[in-house]
C-alpha positions in Angstrom: 0.9 -12.8 -14.6 3.6 -10.2 -15.1 3.5 -8.0 -18.2 7.0 -9.2 -19.2 6.8 -7.2 -22.5 7.1 -4.1 -20.4 8.8 -5.4 -17.1 11.7 -7.9 -17.1 12.3 -8.7 -13.4 16.0 -9.3 -14.1 16.5 -6.0 -16.1 19.0 -4.1 -14.1 18.1 -0.8 -15.9 14.5 -1.3 -14.8 15.7 -2.1 -11.2 17.9 1.0 -11.1 15.1 3.1 -12.5 12.7 1.8 -9.8 15.3 2.4 -7.1 15.8 6.0 -8.4 12.1 6.7 -8.5 11.6 5.3 -4.9 14.6 7.2 -3.5 13.7 10.6 -5.1 9.9 10.3 -5.0 9.3 8.1 -2.0 7.1 5.9 -4.3 7.6 3.6 -7.3 4.6 3.2 -9.6 4.7 0.5 -12.3 1.6 1.0 -14.5 0.4 -2.2 -16.2 2.7 -4.4 -14.2 0.3 -7.2 -14.4 -1.3 -8.5 -17.6 -4.9 -7.7 -18.3 -5.8 -11.4 -18.0 -4.0 -11.6 -14.7 -5.9 -8.5 -13.4 -9.2 -10.1 -14.4 -8.4 -13.4 -12.6 -7.3 -11.5 -9.5 -10.5 -9.4 -9.7 -12.7 -12.6 -9.9 -10.7 -14.3 -7.1 -11.1 -11.1 -5.0 -14.7 -10.9 -5.6 -15.1 -14.6 -4.5 -13.1 -13.7 -1.2 -15.1 -10.5 -0.6 -17.8 -12.3 1.6 -15.0 -13.4 4.0 -13.9 -9.8 4.6 -14.1 -8.3 8.1 -15.0 -4.6 8.5 -12.2 -2.4 9.9 -13.2 1.1 11.0 -10.9 3.4 13.0 -10.5 7.0 14.1 -7.0 8.0 14.3 -4.5 10.8 13.5 -2.4 10.8 10.4 0.2 9.0 12.5 -2.3 6.1 13.0 -2.5 6.8 16.8 -4.9 8.6 19.1 -5.2 12.2 19.6 -2.4 13.8 21.6 -4.0 16.5 23.7 -0.7 18.0 24.7 -0.9 19.6 21.1 -3.3 22.5 20.4 -6.7 21.9 18.9 -6.4 21.6 15.1 -2.8 20.3 15.2 -2.0 17.2 13.2 -1.2 15.2 16.4 -4.7 16.2 17.6 -6.7 15.8 14.3 -8.7 12.7 14.0 -9.8 11.1 10.6 -12.2 8.3 10.1 -11.2 5.2 8.0 -13.4 2.3 7.1 -12.6 -0.6 4.8 -13.2 -4.3 4.6 -10.2 -6.6 4.8 -9.5 -10.3 3.9 -6.5 -11.6 5.9 -3.7 -13.8 4.5 -5.0 -17.0 6.2 -8.2 -16.7 4.1 -6.5 -16.9 0.7 -6.3 -20.3 -0.9 -2.8 -21.6 -1.4 -3.2 -21.3 -5.2 -4.9 -17.9 -5.2 -3.2 -15.4 -7.6 -2.4 -12.7 -5.0 -1.0 -15.3 -2.5 1.1 -16.8 -5.4 2.5 -13.3 -6.2 3.3 -12.7 -2.6 5.0 -16.0 -2.1 6.9 -15.9 -5.4 10.7 -15.6 -4.6 11.4 -13.8 -8.0 9.0 -10.9 -6.9 10.5 -10.8 -3.5 14.0 -10.5 -5.0 12.8 -7.8 -7.5 11.3 -5.8 -4.7 14.4 -6.2 -2.7 16.6 -4.9 -5.5 14.2 -2.1 -6.3 14.5 -0.9 -2.6 18.3 -1.2 -2.7 18.3 -3.8 0.2 20.8 -6.6 0.7 18.1 -8.7 2.4 14.2 -8.8 2.4 12.0 -11.2 4.2 8.3 -11.8 4.0 6.2 -10.6 6.8 5.6 -13.5 9.3 2.2 -12.5 10.5 -0.3 -15.2 9.6 -3.0 -12.6 9.2 -1.4 -9.4 8.0 1.4 -10.7 5.8 -1.0 -10.2 2.8 -4.4 -8.6 2.8 -7.1 -7.6 0.3 -8.7 -4.3 1.0 -12.3 -4.0 -0.1 -13.8 -0.4 -0.3 -17.5 -0.1 -0.6 -19.7 3.0 -1.1 -19.0 5.5 1.8 -15.7 3.7 2.7 -12.6 5.9 3.1 -8.9 5.6 4.1 -7.8 8.7 5.8 -4.6 10.5 4.9 -1.9 8.8 7.0 1.7 7.8 7.3 2.3 4.1 6.9 3.9 2.4 9.9 6.4 0.4 7.8 9.4 1.2 5.7 7.5 0.4 2.5 4.2 -1.0 1.2 3.6 -2.9 -2.0 0.1 -2.4 -3.4 -1.6 -3.8 -6.4 -4.6 -2.0 -7.6 -7.0 -4.7 -9.0 -10.0 -2.5 -9.7 -10.5 1.2 -10.1 -13.2 3.1 -8.3 -16.0 4.7 -10.1 -15.1 7.9 -8.5 -12.6 9.1 -5.8 -9.9 6.7 -5.0 -7.0 9.1 -5.6 -3.6 8.0 -4.5 -1.5 10.7 -3.0 2.1 10.6 -2.0 4.0 13.3 -0.2 7.6 12.4 -0.8 10.1 12.5 2.1 7.9 15.1 3.9 9.3 14.2 7.4 11.9 12.3 9.3 12.8 11.4 12.9 14.6 14.7 13.5 12.2 16.9 11.6 8.5 16.3 12.1 7.7 19.1 9.6 4.2 19.7 10.9 3.6 23.0 8.8 4.4 21.3 5.5 2.3 18.2 6.3 -0.6 20.5 7.3 -0.4 22.2 3.9 -0.4 18.8 2.0 -3.5 17.8 4.0 -5.3 21.0 3.3 -4.8 20.7 -0.5 
């Protein structure tokens, strides 16, 4: 499934470049990581799973929580965005499904671990959330937000006909510096 002509999972130079990109940019993008054949198989399997999806709609701040009315109107902590998407949970994937196979493959886990510069990395034990397939239909959106985890691995299986732009604001905040002014500028762009 992996485009090994471009990505050797044991290549220490590649791993170092991924770690550098993640450290300096807050994201590591690997274009054409999967072969075209693998992407097509994953698309077909995902299309077959789509009828099992559950709709998830939420209204939350960029911090994925409710509005905090102790902040003034218009403040990020008091700004609500609508998100809607359909989701297929981990327990709905067949054991031989391509996405599940990738998720459960030890070589991928070790590659990601090294690219993050970690000594240990474990799979998420949640029987529903460990792996998910997000399906976006016409009118669906995913509001600008901060992920609630240290990292996320995403595989784009199919591009949207319009929209669907991925944005990353590198290292825009930390626990000691919420940096509201800069975050507001990013959201207004």
